N, C-alpha and C positions, 0 to 999 in steps of 0.2 A: 736496303737496296744500295749496293756499292757500284752498280753499273756493270758488273761482271757476272760471268756464269758461276756456278757452284764451285767453291774451293774444295776439290776432292781431297787433297792432302789434309786440309783443316778438318774436314768431316771425319776422316779416318783417325786423326789424332784425338778428336772428341770421343770417338767410340773406344779407342784404346784407354783413354783416361777413365771412362766408365768402368772398364774391366780391371785395369791395373792402376788405380790412383797413386799407389805407393811408389811407382817408378818415375814420377814427375817431380822435378825440383826446379822451382822458379820458372815454370812453364816449359822447361826443357826435359827431354827424355833421358834418363840415366840408363844407358844400355847395359851396364854391368848389373844394375838392379833388375832390369827386365830379364836378363839371362838367368839370374837367381830365381826370379818368380816363375820362369818357365821350367826350371829344373832340368830333368833328363830330356825334355823336348828341345832344348837349345843345343844345336850341334854346330861345330865349326863349319864355315861356309864351304871349305874345300871338300868336305865329306857329303855334302848334300846332293841328293838326286834331283836333277832339274833339266828342263829343256833350255838350251843355250844357243845363241846365234849371234853373228856379227851385227851390231846395232841394237841389241836388246835394251841396253841402258838408255840409249837415246829414245827408243820407242816408249820406254817407261816414263820418260820425262814428258812425252806427249800427253799422258794421262793427267799429269799434274798442272798442265797449262790451263789458264782461264782465258775467256774471251769476252770482249765487249760487243761482239756481233749481235745482231737481232734478226727478227723475221718480219718482213714487210708484207702486210695483207694485200691480196690482189683480188678484190671482189669481182672484177670483170671476167676473170678466168674461173670463177667459182660458180657453184649452183647452190642456191639457198644459203648464202654466206652467213646471214644473221641467225639462222636456226639450226643448221646441220652440226653434227658432232664429228664428222669425218674430216681428216686433215691430209692435204698433200703439200709437201715442201720441196721446192726446187733449191738445191744447194749441195755443197760438198758435205758428205755425211759425217765426218769426224767433227767438224766445226758445228754442224747442226746438233749432233749428240751432246756437245758441250752446252749449247744454248738450251736444250730441253731438260737438262739435269734438275734445275730448281722446280720446274712446273710438273714434271712427270716422274720424279724420283719415287720408285716403289709403287707405280700405278699400272704397269703394263702386265696383262695376263699372259700374253704369248708373243714371242718374236719369231719371225721366219725370215731368213736371209739366204740369198743365192749369190755369194760373193764371187769374184773372178777366180777361176780354177787354177790359175798359174800354169797354163799350158805353154806359155812362151809367146802367146798372141794376145793375152789379156791386157787391158788397160786399167790402171788405177793410180791414185795419187800416192806419191811417196817423196819425202824430202831426200835430196842426195848430198846435202852438205849442211851438217848441223852446226858448223862453226859460224854461219851467218846469222844475223838477226832475222827473225821471222819475216818482218816487212821487206827486208832486202831479198830474201829467198822468194817470197811471193811475187815481187815485182820482176825479179830476174827470170823466173820461170813463166811469167805471164798469167799467174793466178789473179793478180790484181793489176790495175793500171797505175799510173803515176800519182793519181789522187787517192789510191787505196781502194777503189771499187773493184769488185770481182768481174773478171772477164768471163765471157761465155764459151770461149774456145781455149784450146791448148791447156786444159785443166788436167788431162790424164796422160800418164807416161806409159810406155810399153816395157814390160819386164821380159826381155828376151833371154833365151837359154844361154846365150853367149855371155851374159852378165855373170861375173865371177861370184856375185852374191844373190844368185837367182832365188833360192829359197829364203834367204835371210830378209830380202826386201819384202817378199810376200808376208812373212811373219811380222815384220815391223809395221806393215800396213794394217793387218787384221787385228793385232794385239790390242792397241788402245781402243779400237772401235768395240771389240767384244767386252773389254773391261767396263767402258762407259755404258754399254748396253745392259750389262748385268745390274748396274745400279738402278736401271729403270724398271726391272722386273719386280712384280709383287712377290711376297714370300711363297705363294703357291704357283708362281709363274714358271713357264718352261720356254726353252729356246730350241728351235730346229735350224740347223745349218746344212745346206746342200753343199757337197764337195765332191771332187773327183779323185782319181788315183794319186795324182801328183802330190797332194798335200793332206790326204786324209789321216796319215800317221802323225804328221806334225801337228795338225789341228786337234787331234784327240789329246795329245800331250799338252798343248797350249790351253785347251778348255779344261783339262784336269787342273791346271795351275790356277786358272781364273775362277772357275766355278766349284772346284773341288772334286776329287775322284769319287767321293761318296754320293755326289749328285748326278753322276752319269746314269742315264736310263738305258740307252741302246744306240747301236749303229744300224740304221735301216739301210738295206740294200734295195735299190730301185732299178727296175728294168727300164732303161731309156728307150731302147728300140730292139727289134729283132732283125737278124740278118746283117747284111753289110759285109764289107771285105777290107776295111781299113786295118792298119797295124801290121807288124811283122811277126808277132807271136800269137796274140789274141785280138779279136775284134772287140773294141770297147763298147759293150752293150749295157753296162751297169754303172751307176754312180751311187753316191751314199748320202745319207742324212744323219748327222750326229744330233742326238737328243739329250739335253741336260735340264735338270730342274734347278731353280734358284735355291730351294731348300727341300730336299726329298721328303722330309718328315711332314711337310705341309702340302705335298702334291698329291692330288687325287689320282687313283689308278686310271690308266687310259682304257677307254671302251669305244668300240665302233658299232655302228648300226648293222643289223643283220640284213644282208642284201637279198633282193628278190630271188636271184638264182639259188641262194642257200635255202630260202624258204621253200621253193619249189622242189628242191632236191631232198631236203632233210625233214622238213615239217609237213609231211604229206598226209598224216592221219588226222581224222576229225573225231572228237569225242561225241558219242551218240546218246549219252544219258548223264544224269547226275548234275552237280552244281556247275560243272564246267562244260556243259553241253554245247556242242557246235564249235568249241575251241580247237585250234590246230595244235598238234604236238608231234615230236619226234621221239625215237627210242634210243637209249644208250645202254650198253652192257654194264651190269653191275660189277663184273669181273674183267680185268684187263691184265694180261700177262706182264705188262711193262711196269706195273705198280710196285713201288718199294715196300718191303715188309714193314708194317707198323703195328704197334701194340693195339689190342682191342679191335682189330679189323679182320681177324680170322675166327670164324664161328659158323655153326650149323644154321642153315635156313630150311624150313619145312616147306615142301612142295605140295601141290594140290592132290597128289596120289599118296600122301602120308610119308613119302621118303624124305630123307634129309640130304642136302648137298652142301659142298664146300669146295673152294678152289683147290687144285692139286697141290700136293706137298708131301712132306715126310712126317709131320706131326699132326695129330688129330685130337680134338677135345675128348676127354674120358666119357662125359655124359652125352648120350644121344638124345638131345633135345634142342629145340630152337633157341638160339642165343648163347648156347654153351661155347665158351671161348678157350683158346689156348694161345700163348705167346708165340708168334711165328719166328722161325729162324730164317737165315738168308736164302734158303731154298723153298720156302713156303709161299704159296700164293695167298693174296688177301683180297677182300672186297674193297671197294673204293670208299665205303662209309663204315663208321662204327655201328654197332647193332642198334643203338637208340635212334640213330638217324634213319636206318632202314625201316624200323618198326613204325616210326612216325609217317614215313612215306607210304608204307603198306596200308596203314589205317586211312590214309587220304585217298587210297585207290590209285596210287601212282606207280605200283609195281606190276609188271607183266611177266607171266610165266609162259614159255613156249616150249612145246615138245619138239625134240630134234634127235637126230641120230649122230650129230657131230659136235656135241657139247664138250667143252674143255673141262667142265666140272666133274667131280666124282661124287658118288652117292655114299651112303653109310657103309656099304660093303666094299668100298674103295674100288668099285668098278666105274666105268664111264657113265655119267649121269644121262638121263633122258631129257633133262631140262636145261634151257638157257633162261637167265633171269635179266630183265631189263627194267629201267626206270623211265617214266615219261618226262620229257623235257618240254614244258609248255611254251609255245611261241610267245604268248603275251608276256610271260615272266622273263624270257630271254631278251625280248625287245626292251623291257624296262631296265634290265641290268646291263644290256649291251654285251658285246663280244670282245674278248681280249684280242687286240689286233696283232697280226704277225709282223715280224721285222723284215719281211721281204714284200715289196710292193711291185706288182706286175700289171696293174690295171690302168696305169696312167702313163702311157708312152708319149714321147715328145711330139709325135705326129698329131696327137690330139690338140696340142697347142697351135701348131701350124693351121689346123682346120678352123679352130675358133677365132684366131686372128684374121683369117681370110674372111670369115663370116662378118667380122666387124670392119672389114676393109682397112685393117691396120697392117702396114708393111713393116714387119719386124721378124727377125729370126732368133732362134735359140732361147725362147722363153719357156718356162716351166708350164705345164698344163694347169689351168685354174682349178680343175677338179682334184689335182694332187694337193694343192694348198687347202682347198675346201675340206678335203678328207683329214688333213693334219689338224686344222682348226676344230673339226668335229671331235676327233678322238681325244683332244687335249681338254675336253670338258669345259669349253668356253660357253658362256651364257650371255644373255642380254646385258648390254652396257659394258662388257669386257672390251678392252682395247687390244688390238693386234697391230704390232709394229713391224715394218719392213724398211730398213734403211739402205738396202740395195734394190730399190723398187723396180728398176728396168722399165719394162713396158706396162707396169701396173697390174701384174698378175694377182698379187695379194689383195689389192683393192677389189678386183673383179671377183675373187673367191669369197670375200666377206659379203659383198652385196648379193651374190648368188646364194650363199648359204642362208642369209637372213630371209631371202625370198622363199626358199624351200621349207624352212622350219619356223618361220615367224619370229625369228630372233631379232635383236637390235644391237648386234656387235658393232664396234667402231674401228676404223682403221686410221693409222698414221703411216704414210708412205713418204720416203725421202729419196730423191733421185737427183744426181748431178746433171747440170745442163750440158752434158757431153754432146758435142756436135755430131750430127749424122754425116757419114761420108758424102762427099760432093756428088758422086755418081750413083748413090744408092736410090732404091725405089722410094725410101722414106723421104729423102730430100726432094725427089721429083714430085712427091705428093704434097709437099709444102711443110714437112716437119723438119725444122732446123736442128732440133735437139731431141735426145731420148726423153727428156722430161716433157716435151711437147707431145710426144707419142703417148706417154703414160696418161697425161691429162685428157687427151682425146679419147683414149680407150675407156677411161672412167666415165666420160660423158656419154659415150655410145652404149655402154652397159646400162647406165641409168635410163637412157632413152628407151632401150629395149624392154626393160622391166616395167617402165611406165606404160608402154604400149600393151604389154601383156596384161597389166592390171586394169587397164581402162575398161570401165563398165562392170568390173567385179565389185561385189559388196564387201565392205570391211566389217566382218561380224565381230571381231575381237576388239575393235576400236583402237588398235595400236598400229598406226600407219608406219610403214618402213621408212627409215631415213634415206632418202634418195638425193643426197646432195654432198658437197664437199667444199671445205674452205681451202683456198690456194694461198700459199705464202712463199716468199722468196728470201733466201739468206742474203743479208746485206750488212755493211758496216753500221755501227751504232749511229742513231740519229743525233746523239749528243757528242760533243767534242770530248775526246779522251785525253785526260791529263797525262803529260809525259813527266814522269818522276825524275828522269835523268837530265832535264833541261836546266841550264845554268846561264848566268850572265845575261847577255842580250836575248838569248833564246827564251829564258825564263820571263824577262820583261815582256817580250812579244806574246808569250803564252798567256800571261796575266791580262793583257789587253784583249786578246781574242776571246778569253773566257768571260768577258763582260756579257756576252750573249752565248749561252751554253749550247746552242744548236744553230744550224744553218737557216738563212732567211727563207729558203724555199721548202723547209721541212714541213711535211703535212702532219696535222694533229693526230690523225688516225694512226700513222706510223709510230709517232712518239707514244701514243696510248698503248699500243700492243707491245712495244718494247718495255714499258713500265710494268705491264701485266706479267710478262715473262720474267722480269728481274725481281718481281715481287712474289714469284712462285705460283701465279695463277695459270691454269691450263688455257690453251688457245680457244677453248670452247666455252669459257666462262661467260655468263650473260652480261652484256654491256648495254645499259639503257641511258640514252641521252636525255637531259633535262635542260631546258632553256630558262635560266633564272631571270625573272623580269621580262621574259619574252625574247631576250637578245643574247644573254651570256650563257654559253654551253658549259655544262659540267657532266661528268660521266659517272653513273652508279655501277659499281662492279659487284657481281654476285648478289647475295641477299644481305646487304648491310656490311660487307667486308671492307669496301674501300670506295672513296669518292676521289675523282681526279679532275683538276681544273687546269687547263692548258691555254686558255684564251685570255681570261680576265679574272682578277681576284678583287672583290670589293666587299663592303659590309653586307650586302644582300647575299653574296655567295657564302660568306662565313656564317651568316644566320641560318641559311639553308643547311649547311653542314651540321651545325649544332642541333637543328631540329631533327634531321635524319639520323644523327648519331652513329656514323659508321665506326668500324674499328680503326680505320686509318684514313687520313686525308693527305693527298700528295699534290703538290703544285710546283711551279717554277719560281725561283727567286726573282727572276726578271719582272714577274707580274706585279711585284710590290713597288716597282718604280723608285727604288732607293728610299722608300718611306720606312725608316727603321722603327719608328714608333708604331706604325700600323702592324708591321711584322711582329714586333715584340708583344703587342696586345693580342694579336691572333694566337701566338704561341701560348700565352698564358690562358686565354679562354679555352683553347682546345685541351690543354693539360688539365685544367679544372674539370672539364667534361670527360676526362679519361679517353681522349681520342689521340691516337698516335699521329703526330704531325711531321711530315717529311718534305723538305724544300730542296729542289734540285737547281 
């Protein structure tokens, strides 16, 4: 625990060392050796195809930065703080993503974000002078006050179209956030990014760079609204959702549920006898003219009147018997199955012959057949497998969002419908205990969707939502209703959704014994509770710093805040179990997880050390100040814990 967020550059160098150990000399990378190792894949930079923009190098440097910031728990704003697994974080999302790197690296199943669309009216954070120190920039722009604390206003800038680097600024904003977000995805994880016309092309190229072209899944077109008369050439009724996998080889195929209207339209027949009696099914033609010719899929099928039929074409099998095949050419029709599959389905009673005067098939005399052939598609089977979703969504228009927010008495515009996010979470094959992250949370739509989906299917998915404390306009309905920031709106929405679910569940019996998680932990991004060492201090400044560091934290710092900072910087999730024990009835220590760590922040004495030895955690963390300059006690403690094979860290 060095007090900082994950060193991204260091982690990538470690990964490179694992793959190419031969290119390292005295801990430095020999780039000539690396080029040799890469062989023909190493190309001169000037010949490389890439997306470029003004400020790209500076944006890349944002990825490499570490932070000493932390997250402050806010139990008063939470519901079931001690037990819930859901997280809401108020804070600037780039810095928050840095803070989350150690604790959530490779743990997120799905990310959904709805970033600003860069229409010229959007607000987002971007640095406008990289020559300044970060602290100077933050104070100058009002992100922090003179003491280094984050302000709640003036955090967002407007990227107007008159700006000469209109697209570049947007790319510089989104690039480091997507890069850090990718780190958090599991190997089977996926990310959905809503975007509009202005940046969809740039975003596609950018995500190809960050996640790899091979991990691109689809661009979903979504119907936002119908009608309207805006625009000079076309009314903008569609936006887009880019979908990428972390690793396409580990990603399950997407499947959606079959909707009631599809069941009523297609699965209308009911089996009247046999092993599948009373089951619903639909029928699908065994021959479709659109099928590509494939080997082993052109053969005779015997009909109930002893005739043989085959799709139309130029070549026919020599033998007139069922299953006799011929290799099709480009003009020959084929069945959708090979013969062995057809025979298996026939034996199961899943083939239907229907007499007709309009069949596209031909019989053995090469006249038009009297038969059409269908296979049964059982509703139960299709529901278990799910349906391949289309990449055009027209069910969730924006007006649905306005309606649901009105029902919750939440004054907010331009949110996505929660049913849209719910649908995306569903098709991404998320299951219980999977984590869904949204770091452009807005009014809390993703949290709403997770809670609603868990209610409908009995799941137990978790959400992490991050939202800037962006001030609501002074004359807005939200401000009139008492909401000073967008994050206030999001947390209020989550509470109201939870209240509604609890009201619906009241009086219902919980037959499966798995109660839904109807709570959330609230946190706020803040500077470190511990004083940050300035490595550039010299002379009198260094002497002053040494004096200040006799006490590593402020006098009014709360233990709970320090505890959660230590958990984050030790790599524990924000939902890890924390159990307080009062040693001797008066001295508090904290047990983290199931024997992973014990933390002492109030007092360290012989009784505390003895308790640590008895509990035998993997790690014991405490403050140097608590030893009261007793070097002998500190040395003895270190030796005792080393002998017990307990990692001992003093701050």
